[in-house]
C-alpha positions as CSV (number, residue, x, y, z in Angstrom):
1,R,-11.7,-10.4,-10.6
2,L,-14.0,-7.4,-11.1
3,Q,-14.5,-5.4,-8.2
4,M,-16.8,-3.2,-7.0
5,T,-15.8,0.3,-8.2
6,S,-15.1,-1.2,-11.9
7,V,-18.7,-2.2,-11.5
8,S,-20.1,0.9,-10.4
9,S,-18.3,2.8,-13.1
10,F,-18.9,1.3,-15.8
11,L,-23.1,1.6,-14.7
12,T,-22.3,4.8,-14.6
13,R,-20.8,5.2,-18.4
14,I,-24.0,2.4,-19.5
15,T,-26.9,4.1,-18.0
16,G,-25.8,7.6,-18.8
17,N,-25.3,6.5,-22.7
18,A,-28.7,4.4,-22.1
19,L,-31.1,7.1,-21.3
20,I,-30.5,8.3,-24.8
21,V,-32.9,5.6,-26.2
22,S,-35.5,7.3,-24.3
23,A,-35.0,10.8,-24.7
24,A,-35.3,9.5,-28.4
25,L,-38.4,7.4,-28.4
26,A,-39.8,10.4,-26.4
27,V,-38.6,13.1,-29.1
28,W,-39.9,10.7,-31.5
29,W,-43.7,10.6,-29.6
30,L,-43.7,14.1,-29.4
31,I,-42.6,15.0,-33.0
32,A,-45.0,12.4,-34.3
33,A,-47.7,14.0,-32.2
34,A,-46.7,17.1,-34.1
35,T,-46.8,15.6,-37.3
36,S,-49.8,13.3,-38.2
37,D,-52.7,11.8,-36.7
38,A,-51.2,8.7,-38.4
39,A,-47.5,8.9,-37.0
40,F,-48.7,9.7,-33.9
41,A,-50.5,6.7,-33.9
42,T,-47.8,4.5,-34.7
43,A,-45.7,6.3,-32.2
44,N,-47.7,6.1,-29.0
45,A,-48.0,2.1,-30.3
46,V,-44.7,1.9,-29.7
47,A,-44.2,4.1,-26.3
48,T,-47.8,2.6,-24.8
49,G,-47.0,-0.9,-26.0
50,W,-44.5,-3.4,-24.1
51,F,-41.5,-2.2,-25.7
52,G,-42.2,1.7,-24.7
53,D,-43.0,0.1,-20.9
54,L,-39.6,-1.8,-21.7
55,V,-37.8,1.5,-22.1
56,F,-39.0,3.7,-19.6
57,T,-39.8,1.2,-17.4
58,L,-35.5,0.6,-17.8
59,S,-34.7,4.3,-18.2
60,A,-36.5,4.6,-14.3
61,L,-33.7,2.5,-12.8
62,A,-31.2,4.3,-15.5
63,I,-32.0,7.9,-13.8
64,W,-32.0,6.9,-10.1
65,Y,-28.8,4.8,-10.7
66,H,-27.0,7.9,-12.2
67,Y,-28.3,10.8,-10.2
68,L,-27.2,8.6,-6.4
69,A,-23.7,7.1,-8.3
70,G,-23.8,11.3,-9.0
71,L,-24.2,11.7,-4.9
72,R,-21.4,8.9,-4.2
73,H,-19.3,10.8,-6.6
74,L,-19.5,14.2,-4.4
75,Y,-19.1,12.3,-1.6
76,F,-15.9,10.9,-3.3
77,E,-15.1,14.5,-4.4
78,A,-15.1,15.9,-0.8
79,G,-12.3,13.4,0.5
80,H,-14.9,10.7,2.1
81,G,-15.4,7.2,1.6
82,L,-12.0,6.7,-0.6
83,D,-11.2,3.7,0.9
84,V,-12.1,0.5,-0.9
85,P,-14.7,-1.3,1.7
86,T,-16.7,2.0,1.4
87,A,-16.3,2.4,-2.1
88,E,-17.4,-1.0,-2.0
89,K,-20.4,-0.4,-0.3
90,L,-21.8,2.8,-1.5
91,G,-21.4,0.7,-5.4
92,W,-24.2,-1.3,-3.8
93,A,-25.7,0.9,-2.1
94,C,-26.2,2.4,-5.1
95,I,-27.2,-0.7,-7.6
96,I,-29.5,-1.7,-4.3
97,G,-31.0,1.7,-3.4
98,S,-31.7,2.2,-7.4
99,V,-34.0,-1.0,-7.4
100,V,-35.4,0.4,-4.9
101,L,-36.2,3.8,-6.2
102,T,-37.6,2.4,-9.5
103,A,-40.0,-0.2,-7.6
104,I,-41.1,3.0,-5.2
105,T,-42.0,5.1,-9.1
106,L,-43.4,2.5,-10.5
107,Y,-45.8,1.8,-7.8
108,L,-46.5,5.6,-7.7
109,V,-47.1,5.6,-11.1
110,Q,-49.5,2.7,-11.6
């Protein structure tokens, strides 16, 4: 059976690497803005279309999850919460917290 501590570890690595996609999209948009009107129109259409909305929304989720997982890791490094029940609760807290914080972020941005 897959344990929450393993899942949270995998998600931390996945979200950290997935943020590269949003960074690449943002950098492409900035370079296109500095290049030409035609290049910017293309990049802007992608970044503000459904694909860009999806990437940036998932990036907000990834940022919040990665942030909360980092706080959890600092808590572990201090020698707290190392028992399995607490570690599992903290893993769920990271997942649920990141979803809630992403929803709040999207509400505030709109």
